[in-house]
N, C-alpha and C positions, 0 to 999 in steps of 0.2 A: 373307697372299700377294702376289705379284708377277704383275698382270694389265696394267700400266700404265709404259712407260719413257721415255726418251727418247735420242735418238744424236745428239749434232748434230757431226757428222764427217763429211767428205765422203771418198771412197774411198781417197785419196790416203795421208789422215791414218791410214786402219783400216791401209794397207800398213805404212806406217812403225810402226807401235804395235805390231802383232802379227809383223811380218815375212813376211808374206803378200804372195802377187801378188793385185791388185786388178780383174784384167782382166773377170769374170763378174758384177762390180757395179758397175759405172759408171754404171747407171741410178739408184742410189739415192741420194735427197736427204738431205741433213741436218733430222732430224725432232724438233720437241720434243716430242710426243707420239707414242706409238705402245701403240695399244689391242692387248690381245691377241687382240681379240674380231674385228679386221678379217683375223686372218691373213694378213696382206701379208707379203710375202716381203721378209726381213731378211737382214743378214750375218751368217753364221755362223762361225766359226772352226774348223776339225778339223786333223787331223794332215797334212791335202793341201795344197799347194803356194798352192791359190788356196784364197782368201777366198769361202765358199760362200753361193749365195739360198738360204735356207728359208723355212716357212712355222710361224709359232708355233701351238701345238696338237700334240703328237706324237701320229700317227697309226701304230699299230704294224703290221709288214711284214705280220702275218698278218691283217689286216682284209679281210673278203670283198667287200663291197661299197661302193657310194659312200655311199649312206644310212647304213650302219654308221659310215664316216669322218667324215660331218659329225656325226652324233652323238657318237663319243668324243672329237673334238679341243677341244671346248669343257670336256671332264673330265680334259686331261693339259695342261693349258697351265701347273702344276706340279707338281711330283714332292717329296712329302716323302721327304726322306734316312732317316727312320728304318724307312721302310716300303719303300725303291726296290728293295731286291735279293727284295722279294717279290710286289712284283705284278706281274702276266702282261704289262702294257704295258710296263711298266722294267726289268725283270729281266734282258733280255738287251743294251738299249743301256747298262745303268751297267756292264757288265763290258768292252764292247767300240767302244761310240759314242758316246764324252765329248766334249765339246765347248766353246769358250767363245762365249758372248752378249755380245757388246760393248754399252756403254752408257754416257751422259754421268751417267745418275744413273735415278733410279725414282719414283713416284709412291704414297705410299697416305695415307690418312684416320685420323684421330684421332676416334674417337665421343664426343660430349660430350651427351647424354643424347639426344635427338631429332635434334640436330646432327652432320653430319660436317665435319670442316675437313683440307683438303687440306693434305698437304706435298709439297715437293719435296725429295727426299731424294741427296744426292751424297755423293763421301768427298775430302777434305782432299789436294790437291796431286796428283788422280790425275785428269785430263779424260775419260778414257777406262777405265772401269773392265772387268771381265770375271765376269760370271755363271756358276757353273757350271752346264752343261748337259747334255742327253744329246739324240741326235738318232737318226731311224730315217727307212726308205725304204719308202715305200709304192707297189702297182703297182696302179692305178686302170684296172683291166681293161676299162671300158666306153670309155675314151679311149684303151686303150693307151698311158699315159703314167704316167711314175715320179714319185713328189712325195715332196720330202723334208722332214721337221717336225722340231721341236725342244720342247722342254720346260726349264724352268728350275727348277734345284731351291732347296726351302728346306729353313730350319731352325729352330730354335729363336731366338727377337729376343733380342739384345742389348739393353743396359737402355735407349738412344734409345730402340728400336725398339719394346721393349715398352710407352713412354709412347704412341706414335704410334699402332703396331698393338695397341690395347688391348683389342682381343676375343679372340684366341686366341694373341695373341704369337707372331706367327713372321718370319721375313723371309728374303728370298732370300740364297742362297749367295754372295758374292762373293768371289773369288780373292784371297791376296796375289799382287802380281806375282812373286814369285819360284816360286810354285806353279804358273803356267799352265799351262807346257810341260810340267808332270811330269802334272797332270791329264789331258792327251792320251794320256801311255804307255800303250798296249792292253794292257801288262803288269803292271800294278798288280793287287796282291792287294786282296781285300776288307776287311782291317782296313787298306790304305793309303789306300785310296778314302775310309773312312769318316773317315780323320784330317783329310783335308780338307776336309768338312763340317762345317764350324765358322764360328759367328758373326764377322763381322768385329768388329774391333775401334771399341766404340761412339765414342771420343775419336777416330777419327781421321775421323769421318763429322760430315755438318751434317743439319740438316734444318729446311727453308726453308716457311712458311705459303706457299699460293698462293690465288689466286681461283679458287673453284668454277666459274666458266664455263668454264676452260680446256679442260675434256673438249668442251666443243661448237665449240671453235674448231679451223680449220687445224690439220693435226699438222706442216706448214711457218712457224706465223704466232711468231713471236720473241719476240711479247708475251707468250707464256703464261709467260714466266719473267721479264719485265721488271718484276713487281710484288713479286715475291717478299720475304715478310718474316724474319726471323731468329725461328725457334719458340722 
């Protein structure tokens, strides 16, 4: 699955990369490690002209209480492509609320017996990639505020990711650049949407082993990636 990413890009870079205004995300700092479980605000590209600030872990609009929202968001960090049209939390967003989740790369672990080896995974010649995502807006009635949240879609792993994510063979859906704006088209059919939810070519990707300590460092510490070793 995909619970840890990096986004080493300033708001201006994201604005140029996705042809959107970045006024709403000026406080964002380039991050060498973003954990889904922090539920921090993160730049998300929708069909709007502004890049949005949403939180990782989709909270469906129909969620009733804050207690329910807190419980559900750790279960909706990822959305499986195979069941996304049938799951209550995802079946409306996948049809009309699709988004791009920018990243420089992501982290995953290979299991070797009792040992877990972390990898930094990137795409060749693409400093900023876009995961296929979905989003929703939940009304927190207790505080009378609206909270935007998102989920990253996963699919079956390609050959490289089968080696790294060797427990259940999954990977996040990385959209080809030519498909990014199409993904945001609200008029796409279910068949057209499913056609975009496929593994990225493994020959276009790289996986480098990194130190296990990265998860305990500041997300703004560049040393997280300084000791990467080709896997």
